[in-house]
N, C-alpha and C positions, 0 to 999 in steps of 0.2 A: 398135209393140208392144214392151213392156219385155222384154228377154231374161231367161230363167229364171236364178235364182241357182244357182251351183254349190256343192255341199257339198265339204269337203276330200277326200272320197273319190270324187268324180265321175270322175276319170281311171281309178281302179282299177275302178270299175263298168264303164266303157266297154271297158277292156282285157280284162275278163273276161266279155264277152258279154252284159251286162245289156241288157234292153229298157227303154229310158228313156221317161219321160213327165214332164209338168209337173203338180205338185201344190202348191197354196198358194204359187205363184210360184217353186218350186224344181224343178230338174231332178233327178228321183229315179228309182231303179231300180224298175220295176214287177215284173219277174221276171228270173231268170237262166236259163241253158240247162237247168237241171234242171226248170224249169217250176213254176208256182204250186201245182199239186196236190202235188208232192213236197215243196215248201217248207212248205206247210201241214201235211202229215202229219209232217214232221220235227219241227216244234214241238210237236205233240201227243204224239209217241212218244219223241223223243230231244232234239235241240237245233237251233236255227237262230239266225242273227245278222243283225240289221237295222241299217242306217244310218238313224238318226233325227235327224240333225244339223239338219234343217229346223225342229225345235221351238225355241221361244223360251224363254229363261231371264231372269228378273228377280230381282234381289236387293234386299232392303229391310233397313234397320237404323235404330236409334234408339229412344228410350224410348217413343215413341207408336206404334210400328209395330204392336204387338199389337192395340191398340184400332182402328186403321185396318183391319186385316185382319179382325178380328172383325165389324166393321160391313159391309165390302164383300164378304166371302167367305161363301158360304152355310153351309158346314160349321162347327160349333162347334169352335174350336181349344182345347177343354177336354175332359177326361174327365169325363163326367157320370154320377154314381152317386147316385140318390136326390136329396137336397138338396146333396150335395157337388159342388164344382166345382174341378177341378185342371187348370191349363194343361198342354197336351201337352208331354211332356218332350223335351229335346234328343235328336235322332236319330229322332223320329217324324214322319210325314207324313200328310196327309189329302187326300182327293179331294172336290171340290165345284165350284160354279159361281159366276161373277161375274154378277150380275143388275143390270138397271137398275131405275128406280122402278116400272116396269110389271110387273116380274117376268119380263121377257124375258131370254134368255141372251145375254150378251156373249161369253163363252167359258167352257169348263170348264178345270180346272187342278188341279194337285197343289201343295199348300203344304208346304214342308219347314222344320222347326224346327232351324236350324243351331246356335244357342246362344241364351242370353238376349238378347233384343232384336235377333236376326239371323235372317232368313228367306230362303228361296229359293222362287220360284214358277215352275213350268213350265207354259207355255201353248202353244197351237197355232201352227203356221207363220204368220208374218206378223202375229201378235197381240201381240207384245211392246210395241210403241209404243201400240197401242190400249188395252191393259190398264194400262200405265203412266199414260197420260193419264186414264183412268177413275179410277185411284187418286188422282192428283193433284187431280182435281176435287173429290174428297170428303175430301181431307186436312185442310182448314180449319186450317192452321197446325200447330203442334206439331213435334216432333223426329222426322222421318221422312226418310231418305235413300234414294231409289230409283235403281237403275241397270239399264238395259236391256242385256243381254249378247247380243242377237240377232246371229248370225253371228260371235260371238267365242268360242263354245264348241262342242265337238263332242259328240255323244251317240250311244251304241250301245245296242241292246237285245239281250241274250243271253237267249233264251227257250226253255223246254222242260224236261222233267223231268230231263234230264242236265246242266243248266246248272252245277250245283255241281261236278260232276265235271270240267267244263271249267276252272272257276276254280281247282281244286286244282293244276293244272299252270301256270296263268297268274299266280297271286298269290304274292307274297312272304309267308311265314308264313300260309298259307291256313287252317290249322286254327284259329288265333287269330281270324281275321277271320270265319269262317263258323260258329264254335261257337255263338254266340248271335246270331241274326239273324232276328227275326220278320218276318212280312208287314207291309208299309207301314212299314218302318224303313230307315235308311241310315247309312252310315259313311264316313269319309274327308274329303276336302276338294276344293274347287275351287282352281285355281291362285291362290296368294296369299291365300286365304280361311281362315277358322277351321277347325280340325280337329274333326270331330264324332265322338265315341265311338271314337277311335283312328285312327291313321294307316293308310291302305290304299294299298299300292303293288303294282305288277306286279314280276315277277322282275328286270326291268331297272332298277328303282328309280323308275319313273314313278308319281307320286301320282295317285290317282283318287278320285272320289266314287262310291260303289257303293250302289245302292238296290234293295231287295226289292220292286220294282213292275214293272208292264208293262201292255201293252194287248192281250194275247192270251188272257187267262183261264188261262194255264198258268204253272207254276213258272218263275221267272226273275228277271233282274236288269236294271237300267238303269245305264249307266256314263257318267259325264261326265268329259271330258278336254280339255286344250287342243287346238286344231285342228292344231297343228304336229306332234303326236305320235300323232294318231288312226290314221294308217295303220299304224304299228307295233303299236298296240294291236289293231287289226282283224286283222292278220296273225297275231298271237299267239293270238287267240281262235279262229282258223280252223284252227290246227294240229290234226291228228288226235290223239286221246287213246286209245291202244290201238286197240280195234276201233271206236271212236266217231269218226265224221266229222261235223263241224259244217258246215252249208252256209249260204251267204249267202241271204238272203230279201228279197223286194221288197215293195212296197206292196200288191200284189194279195193276197198271203198275209196280210199284216198286216190288211187289210180283212176278208177272209173269217174270219180267226181272231177278230177283235174282235166281229164280228156273231154268230158261234156262241157267244161268251162273253156275249152280251147287253149289249155296251157301246156307247154312243152315239158317233156322229161329230158333233162340234160344227159348227154351221151347216148341218146336214143333218137329223139326228134330233132335235136341240135347237137352238133359234134364236130367231127373231123372233116368239115367242108365249110365253105364260106357262109357266113351268117347273112344271107340275102335271099330275096324271092321267097319269103315265108310269111306266115300270118303274124309275126312278132316284131314288126318294124317299130312298134312303140318302145322297144328297148334301145333304139338307136336315137342319136341326138338330132333328129330332123328339125328343120325350121318349120314355120307355120304352113308354108307352101309345099312341104315335103319334097323340096328340090335340092337342098344342100344341108350339110351338117353345121351345127352351131358351134362346134369346137373341133380341133384336131384330136385324134385319139388313136391308140395302138390298134392296128388292123383296119382303120378307117380308109386309108388309101387303097387297100386291096378291095374293099367293098364298093368303091366308086368305079372300079374297072368293069366294063360290060361283058367280059369274056365268059362269065360263068353261066351255064345254060341248064341248070336244074332248078326245079320249082317245087316247093312244099305247099300242100293244100290240106285243109280240113275236109272231112267227109262225114255224112250221116247215112246209115242204111235204111232199109225198109222193114226190117224185123230185127230180132235180137241176136241172130246168128253171127258168129265171129270167124275170122280166119287166123291162123297162126302167123305171126310175123316172120318166123324163121323160114327162109326160102319161099316166101310168098311173092307175088308179082301183081302188077296192075295192067289191065288191058283197056284200050280205048274202045269206042263204039264199033270200030272196024275190026276188033280182035287183035290189034297190034300191041305188042309188049312195050309199055312206055315207062315202067319204073317199078318201085318196090313199096311195100307197106312198112311204115315206121312204127305205128301204134295202131292196135285195134282192140277196143274195149266195148263194154255195153253200159250205156247210161240207163239205169233202171227207172229214172224219173220222167222219161220222155216217151212219146209215141207220135205217130202221124195220124191226122184226121183230115181227110181231104188232101189239099195240097200244102198243109201247114204242119209244122212240128209244134206240139204243145208240151209244156212241163206240168207236172202235178201241181206246181206252184203258180201256174199261169192264171191270172185273175179272170181271163175270158175263155178258159178251157171249156170244152163241150160238157153238157150235163152228163153225169155218171162216167166221166173220164177216168179210166183205170189203166194206166200205161203198162204195157208189157216190157218196154225197153227197146232201144235201138242200138245197133252197133255203130260205133263212131271212132274217129281217130285221125291219123295223118298219113298222107302218101307223099313220096318224093318221086317226081316224074321228069322226063326229059323234054316234054312238050307242054307249052302253056295251056291251061284250062280255064274255064269260066264258071262262076257260080251257076248251079243248075245242070251242069254237064253230068252225064251218067258214065261211070266207069265200072269195070268188073274186077273184084279182088279174087285172086286165085291162089289156093294153097294145095296141099297134097290130097285134101278130102273134098273140097267144095269150091263152088264159084258163087260169089255174092255181088249183086248189083248195089251200088251206092251212089249217092249224089254229092258232088262238090258243093260245099256250103261255106258261108262266112260267119255262121253262128249256129252252134250245135244245140245247147240247152238254153232256151229263151227264159227271160224273166229271172235272171240270176240276181242275187241280193247283195253281193259283196260291197257295192258302192253305196248302198242305202244308208242314210243317216241313222244314228242311234235314236230310237223312239223316245218320247218324253219319259222321264224317270218317275213321274208323280204317281 
């Protein structure tokens, strides 16, 4: 058996009581002594810090790079308004998927526009070489230089509504950095790479690439740094800020947060089947009317064929009980077996009150609202369903009634603007 790869923070995790597990071939913290529930709630209400150095980074440069990515990446790397088409400007990024000719998912990714003819692509653990090879197969000559930075960069995710407050004490000239910083944009540089929209440094002078993105559904940032300095950066971000304590968070909270936010896990919720009839059509280059694609792309022809009859939906339960996804199934109201459970987690920040789901962060939540949590996730079924339909999840131990929904955790903060820095 191949030993799990260590991230540059592995020793820190072990020394600080992390419960470790293997994910994507990496030894990763699942939770710390505070526990996954407290970590989850911290990200929804204040801030938490994740080691995500298992993610892979690819850089591409050259005059034909844009054309290659436009063809291989599902999202249109242009701003489309009517008949106008403008390439995404420097400092913007986009979420999408890499598909094969059948429309099956190779991996999902975020593409960053670093400067003219220079891009960065962040993919999942262990997928750097796979995606690089995929791009090379479709390069067909031209001027494109690819570099796989797997295990050569470290990455941290600072997530939660208080994240900007944390950066105020950690950044050099924080007001200038944070003043104009919309969702899905980034600033700074990778070591030795181009500087995008201004130099970003910590108070000790360490240069970083800072991105207004994340995988929790909450306000926050992703930070890319050289591995040799990541522990100093990690410690700096964990320093208390007045009455605010940032806590380290593991993959258990990362998973429950992303599920509550309605975000897929590659190779589990999306994978070896056509990328259609699911909640993530925003990753495809649809026009304003959602009737046609704004560009040709690899796998696009397959997705326009109407022959695929499986449907993926989000669901939320009525209590915190979960089912195992292994060998689980979905029954409709008549008891007919209609599909399988892709993901089932518990979002500890939500609960039902009457006919509504509230979050602990909902401004209109009931008085004395104290959520116990609700199970939630995604099912893949052979029959179309509608929001509000009740289905039953069945595993070897239990049966759980859940409701099909188009929004699991309400009042998420990811898209909120940065508050005034005064």
